[in-house]
C-alpha positions in Angstrom: -4.2 7.6 -22.9 -3.6 4.0 -21.9 -2.2 3.2 -18.4 -0.8 -0.2 -17.3 -1.2 -0.9 -13.6 1.0 -3.5 -12.1 -0.5 -5.1 -9.0 -3.8 -3.8 -10.2 -5.7 -6.5 -8.4 -4.0 -5.6 -5.1 -5.3 -3.2 -2.4 -4.1 0.2 -3.6 -3.6 -0.8 -7.2 -7.3 -1.8 -7.6 -8.5 1.5 -6.2 -6.3 3.4 -8.6 -7.4 1.2 -11.6 -11.0 2.0 -10.9 -10.2 5.7 -10.5 -8.2 5.8 -13.8 -11.1 4.1 -15.6 -13.5 6.6 -14.1 -11.3 9.4 -15.4 -11.5 7.9 -18.9 -8.1 6.4 -19.1 -7.8 3.1 -20.9 -6.7 0.6 -18.3 -4.5 -2.5 -18.5 -4.0 -4.5 -15.3 -1.1 -6.9 -14.7 -1.2 -9.0 -11.6 0.4 -12.3 -10.5 -2.6 -12.9 -8.2 -0.6 -14.0 -5.2 -2.5 -14.4 -1.9 -2.7 -10.6 -1.7 -4.1 -10.2 -5.2 -7.8 -10.8 -5.8 -10.0 -10.3 -8.9 -12.9 -9.6 -6.6 -11.5 -6.2 -6.1 -11.9 -5.3 -9.8 -14.7 -7.6 -10.9 -17.0 -4.6 -11.5 -14.6 -3.2 -14.2 -13.2 -6.4 -15.7 -15.3 -6.0 -18.8 -13.9 -2.5 -19.3 -10.2 -3.2 -18.9 -7.6 -5.6 -20.2 -6.3 -8.0 -17.6 -3.2 -10.2 -17.7 -2.2 -12.7 -15.0 1.5 -12.1 -15.1 4.5 -12.2 -12.8 6.6 -9.0 -13.3 9.7 -11.2 -13.4 8.4 -12.8 -16.6 10.2 -10.5 -19.1 9.0 -12.4 -22.2 5.3 -12.1 -21.2 5.7 -8.4 -20.2 7.2 -7.7 -23.6 4.2 -9.4 -25.2 1.8 -7.2 -23.2 3.6 -4.0 -24.0 3.8 -4.9 -27.7 0.1 -5.7 -27.8 -1.3 -2.9 -25.7 0.9 0.0 -26.7 0.6 1.6 -23.3 1.6 5.3 -22.6 1.9 5.2 -18.8 3.0 2.6 -16.3 2.0 2.8 -12.6 4.0 0.2 -10.7 2.2 -0.9 -7.6 3.2 -4.6 -7.7 5.2 -5.6 -4.6 5.4 -7.8 -1.6 4.5 -5.3 1.1 4.1 -6.7 4.6 6.9 -6.1 7.1 6.1 -9.2 9.2 6.2 -11.5 6.1 9.5 -9.9 5.1 11.0 -10.9 8.5 9.9 -14.5 7.9 10.8 -14.7 4.2 13.1 -11.8 3.2 14.3 -13.5 -0.1 10.8 -13.3 -1.6 10.8 -9.5 -1.1 14.2 -9.0 -2.7 13.1 -11.1 -5.7 9.8 -9.4 -6.3 10.5 -5.8 -5.3 14.0 -5.4 -6.7 14.4 -8.0 -9.4 10.8 -7.7 -10.5 11.2 -3.9 -10.8 14.4 -4.3 -12.7 12.7 -6.6 -15.2 9.9 -4.2 -15.7 12.3 -1.2 -16.1 14.2 -3.1 -18.7 11.1 -3.8 -20.7 10.0 -0.2 -20.4 13.5 1.0 -21.5 13.2 -1.0 -24.7 9.6 -0.4 -25.5 9.4 3.3 -24.7 6.6 5.0 -22.8 5.6 8.6 -21.8 5.7 8.1 -18.0 6.6 5.6 -15.3 5.1 6.1 -11.8 7.1 4.2 -9.3 5.3 3.5 -6.0 7.6 3.5 -3.1 6.8 3.9 0.6 7.4 6.2 3.6 9.2 3.3 5.4 12.3 3.7 3.3 13.2 6.7 5.5 13.5 4.6 8.6 11.8 5.9 11.6 11.5 9.0 13.7 12.7 8.3 17.2 10.6 8.9 20.3 10.8 12.5 21.3 11.8 13.8 17.9 9.6 16.4 16.4 10.1 16.3 12.6 8.7 15.0 9.3 10.5 13.3 6.5 11.2 15.4 3.3 11.9 13.9 -0.1 15.6 14.9 0.2 16.1 13.0 3.5 18.5 10.1 3.5 17.1 6.6 3.2 17.6 4.4 6.3 15.3 1.4 5.9 14.9 -0.9 8.9 13.3 -4.1 7.7 13.8 -6.5 4.8 10.6 -5.0 3.3 11.6 -1.4 3.5 15.2 -2.3 2.4 13.7 -3.9 -0.7 11.5 -0.9 -1.4 14.4 1.5 -0.9 16.4 -0.5 -3.5 13.4 -0.4 -5.9 13.1 3.4 -5.3 16.7 4.0 -6.0 16.9 1.6 -8.9 14.0 3.5 -10.7 15.7 6.8 -10.0 18.9 5.5 -11.5 17.0 4.6 -14.7 15.8 8.1 -14.9 19.4 9.5 -14.5 21.2 6.9 -16.7 18.7 6.0 -19.4 16.5 9.2 -19.3 13.4 7.1 -18.6 10.4 9.4 -17.7 10.1 8.4 -14.0 8.2 10.0 -11.1 8.5 8.4 -7.6 5.7 8.4 -5.1 6.3 7.7 -1.4 2.9 7.3 0.4 2.3 6.8 4.1 0.4 3.9 5.5 -2.8 3.3 3.5 -6.0 1.9 4.8 -9.6 1.4 3.5 -11.9 -1.1 1.9 -10.5 -4.2 0.3 -7.2 -4.2 2.3 -6.0 -7.8 2.9 -6.5 -8.7 6.5 -2.9 -9.2 7.4 -2.4 -5.5 7.9 -3.1 -3.7 11.2 -6.5 -2.1 10.8 -8.3 -5.1 9.2 -6.6 -7.4 11.7 -8.2 -5.5 14.6 -11.6 -5.6 12.9 -11.5 -9.3 12.0 -10.1 -10.4 15.4 -12.7 -8.4 17.2 -15.7 -9.8 15.4 -14.3 -13.3 15.6 -14.1 -12.9 19.4 -10.3 -13.5 19.3 -7.4 -11.8 21.1 -6.4 -8.6 19.3 -2.6 -8.5 19.2 -0.9 -5.1 19.7 2.9 -5.0 19.5 4.9 -3.9 22.5 3.0 -1.1 24.4 1.1 0.1 21.3 2.9 3.5 21.4 4.3 3.2 17.9 2.9 5.9 15.6 1.8 5.8 12.0 0.5 8.4 9.5 -2.7 6.9 8.0 -3.8 7.8 4.5 -7.2 6.8 3.1 -6.6 4.7 0.0 -8.8 6.8 -2.2 -6.8 9.9 -1.3 -3.7 8.0 -2.2 -5.1 7.0 -5.6 -6.0 10.6 -6.3 -2.4 11.6 -5.4 -1.0 9.1 -7.9 -3.4 10.5 -10.6 -2.3 14.0 -9.7 1.3 13.0 -10.2 0.5 11.6 -13.7 -1.3 14.8 -14.7 0.8 17.5 -13.0 4.0 15.8 -11.7 7.5 16.7 -13.0 9.7 14.0 -14.5 12.5 12.9 -12.2 10.8 14.3 -9.0 9.9 12.4 -5.8 6.6 13.2 -4.0 5.6 12.3 -0.5 1.9 11.6 0.0 0.7 11.7 3.6 -2.4 12.8 5.6 -0.5 15.1 7.9 -1.5 13.4 11.1 -0.1 10.5 13.1 -1.8 8.2 15.6 -0.6 5.7 18.1 -1.4 2.0 17.3 -3.2 1.6 20.6 -5.3 4.6 19.9 -6.3 3.4 16.5 -7.3 0.0 17.9 -9.3 1.7 20.7 -11.1 3.9 18.2 -12.0 1.0 16.0 -13.2 -1.1 18.9 -15.2 1.7 20.5 -17.0 2.3 17.1 -17.7 -1.5 16.8 -19.2 -1.4 20.4 -21.7 1.1 19.1 -22.7 -0.4 15.7 -21.9 -4.1 16.1 -22.0 -4.9 19.8 -20.7 -8.2 21.2 -23.5 -10.7 22.1 -22.3 -10.9 25.7 -22.7 -7.2 26.2 -19.0 -6.7 26.9 -16.7 -4.3 25.1 -14.4 -5.3 22.3 -11.7 -3.4 24.2 -11.3 -6.4 26.5 -9.9 -8.4 23.7 -6.8 -6.2 23.3 -3.6 -8.3 24.1 -0.1 -6.9 24.1 2.4 -9.2 22.4 6.2 -9.3 22.0 7.3 -6.4 19.9 8.2 -6.9 16.3 12.0 -7.2 15.6 13.4 -3.8 14.6 10.0 -2.1 15.0 10.1 1.4 13.7 8.7 3.9 16.2 7.1 6.6 14.0 6.6 7.6 10.4 5.6 11.1 9.4 5.9 12.8 6.0 6.2 16.4 4.9 3.8 16.4 1.9 4.1 20.1 1.2 5.8 19.5 -2.2 2.8 17.4 -3.4 0.4 20.2 -2.3 2.4 22.8 -4.1 3.3 21.0 -7.3 0.5 18.6 -7.7 -2.3 20.6 -6.0 -2.9 17.5 -3.9 -3.7 17.0 -0.3 -5.6 14.3 1.7 -9.3 15.0 1.8 -10.5 12.3 4.1 -10.2 12.7 7.9 -9.1 9.6 9.8 -12.5 9.6 11.7 -14.4 9.6 8.4 -12.1 7.1 6.7 -12.0 4.6 9.5 -15.8 4.5 9.8 -16.1 3.9 6.0 -13.5 1.2 6.3 -15.2 -0.6 9.3 -18.7 -0.3 7.6 -17.3 -1.8 4.4 -15.8 -4.8 6.2 -19.0 -5.4 8.2 -20.9 -5.4 4.9 -18.4 -7.8 3.3 -17.8 -10.3 6.0 -17.8 -13.2 3.6 -14.8 -11.8 1.7 -13.1 -11.1 5.0 -13.7 -14.5 6.5 -12.7 -16.3 3.3 -9.2 -15.1 4.0 -9.1 -16.7 7.4 -7.7 -20.1 6.3 -4.8 -18.3 4.5 -4.0 -16.3 7.6 -4.2 -18.7 10.5 -0.7 -20.3 10.0 0.8 -16.8 9.4 -0.7 -15.4 12.6 0.7 -18.4 14.5 4.2 -17.6 13.3 4.0 -13.9 13.8 2.1 -13.5 17.1 
């Protein structure tokens, strides 16, 4: 079987591409290589896959790829994915996540494939308010809060409409917040790590009480693979770890671990670098998924505890500081605008 992975040089997409190759799928990666795409993530498999630098809005080039490669499965990771960037430049998110997905679906509709896995997000449900004790089910209404989550909700529903209207073989995956090696350092966990080791202030929105459900990226990739092999066409599956953590507690855990394995030269604690900043506009309080459907139908559940996953993540970044610091020049202006 041959699988085409859009956004396969991105964070989650690259992990999935490596896993699919390991499981003996033939792999085709399509990636625009924006700031968040990086061939370094897949350099160890480039000789074993087909790679195309392509914008998913480029219908003619996509048609050429599909015609040449004769793929059976599409896994659609390609997206603009950062809430803060969507607040600064919402139009880009609408263009890539909605119109790009539409272009891809039109190509798939005309070429014909066995399966299309549409990667959505937990953020399309909106948030769980402080004091509420519940978890989102796949049947819950979508109430996105940011331009990013609104664009992903549109992508999600658009793909489902192509299943209903055109009988395209589509499965939708809604994962919780991913973390792990190779994540671009604009996201919360690598920001904390990078700011800490650079001796800079570590920005925490508001009071740090906002909660997220963290899913180790390799567990997410396994969940997507399980959907390919066991999922039911037309279904939606949540993928979550089953535990939530406050942002401030995640930061403190990371910094306390760094104190032990990579201490500051002045002997002080990295915890002293925490700085609370003005809250993000429209900041969702909590995300939490009910993933029982994936456990029952896909025989999938997260295997990596947060403690194990975060240590693996920190260790990886410390062993790859050159890659991390090479992103600094891309991030400085962005950080100035956001924080």
